[in-house]
N, C-alpha and C positions, 0 to 999 in steps of 0.2 A: 941217264939211268938205264941200267941193264937188268932184265928179269928173265928167268928161265921157267918154262912151263913143260911139264911131262904130261902128255895126253894119256888118258886111260878111259876105261869103260864108263866109270861114274861121272867123270868130267864131261864127256861127250853126251851122256844120257841127260844130264842136267841142261846142257845147251839145247839139245833137240827138243826137250819138253818145253823149255822156256821159249824157244823160237816158234814152235808149232802153235802155241796159244797166244801169239802176239800178232797184231795187224801191222800194216806197213809203217804206221806212226809209232809203233812200240807199245800201244795200249793193249791191255789184256782182253782176250776173247772168252776166257773161261766163264765169267758171270753171264755174259750175253748168251753164250751157247747153252748153258745149263738152264737159264730162265726160260728161253724160248722152247727148248726141248721139253722141259717139265710142263709148262703151261700148254703147249701143243698136245702133248701126250695125255694129260689129264682132261683137257677139253675134248679131245677126240674120243676118249673112252667114255666120258659122260654123255656126249651126244650119241655114241654108239648104243647106249642103253636107254636113253630117253628120247632121242631124236627120231625123226621120221625116215631119214635116209641112213640107216644103220650100216649098210654095206660100204657106202662112201667113207664114212667116218672110221669104220673098221680098217679100211685100206690106209687111210691117212695115219691112224695110230700105228699101224704096222710099219709104214714108211719112216715115221719119226723114230720108232724103236730101232729099226735097222740102221739108220744114220747114227744114232747114239752108240750102238754096238760097234759099228765100223770105226768111228772116231776113237773110241776107247781102245779098240784093237790096235789101231795105228800108234797111239801113244805108248802102248805096252810093248810093241814089237819093233819100233823104228830103230832103236839102238842095236838090237841083234841083227837086223837086216843090213844096217850100215857096216857092222863088224864083218859080216860075211862078204860084202861087196868090196870093201876097202880096208882090209886088215892092217895095212901100213899106217893108216890114220890113227889107229889105236895104240901105236907104239912110237908116235912122233915126239920129238923133243925140240922145242923152238926157243930161241933166244930172241927177246924183244929189246931193242935199243931205242929209247925214246929221246929224240933230239929236239932241237928248237923248232924245226920246220917239218919234220917227218918222223915216221917210225920205220926202223929197219928190222926185218924179220929174217932170222937165219935158222935154217934147219941144221940141227946138230947130229942128225942121224944119217941122212942120205947125201949130204954134201951138195944139195941143190943151190942154185944161185940165190943170193940175197934178194929179198923183195923190199923195195923202197916205196912207202906209201905216205904221201903228204896228208896232213890232217884235213885239208880241204877235200881230198878225194874220198875220205871215209863218209859213209852215209850217216852213221850215228855211232855213238859209243854208249854202252849201258853198263853201269856198275850194279852187281848183285851182291848178296852176302858171301858168295863163294868165288866170284870171278868178275873180270872185266871182259865185255864182248865188244870188239871193234868191227863193226859191220861194213863190209865192202858192198853188199847188196842185201835185200831183205832176208835172204836165207843163207848167206855166207858170211862168216865172221872169223876173225882171229880170236882165240880164247887165251886170256892171260889169267891163270889161276892164282887165287889168293893163298892157296895152300903153301906155296913156296916163297912167299914174301912176308916181310915183317909188317907190323901194323903201320909203322912210319912210312915204309915204301908204298903201302896201299893209299895212305893219305896224300903222299906226294904225287902219286899217279893220278888220283882223283882230282887234285888241284890242277895239275898240268892239263888233263883232258878237259876240265871245265873251262879253263882259260882259252885253250886252243880251239875247242869245238863249240863253246858257248851253249846256245839253245839246243844243239844236237847231242849234248851229253845229259844223261839222266841216271837216277838211282831207282832201282826196282827191288821190291822185297821178294821177288820170285813168284 
């Protein structure tokens, strides 16, 4: 099966946000991050007003708030920063050929050599409502967009990946 993906700003933004909020096993960090941040911030503010060591809890509340602001800023700006550093990535067009034992990735823009990746060499594969992410490492993946495939092709690819990768293939709602 051959599929083509045209990379663009929105496709990469979705991938960056998806990857930033996942741990190495692919589980979401969003809930954990916001629960600890909220509880820590509320607890610190309460102790700042009713506790005996107000300065310490004020500093703690400020630190938690700064971490929340920093992470939020990273989520909002990561795609723009990547676009400035690697503009060619935002204009890439890749053809993915899914064979029995491997995936062949061809760049249709710059004529680079084909990349052959065996299914065993992939860390994991994740299907989302908008794309398939084929992870080579925790932060690096090939993106196969669902925009440019039929529903039947999407189902065939999901079936193929689940057979080849077994427990390393999963579906996430984003």
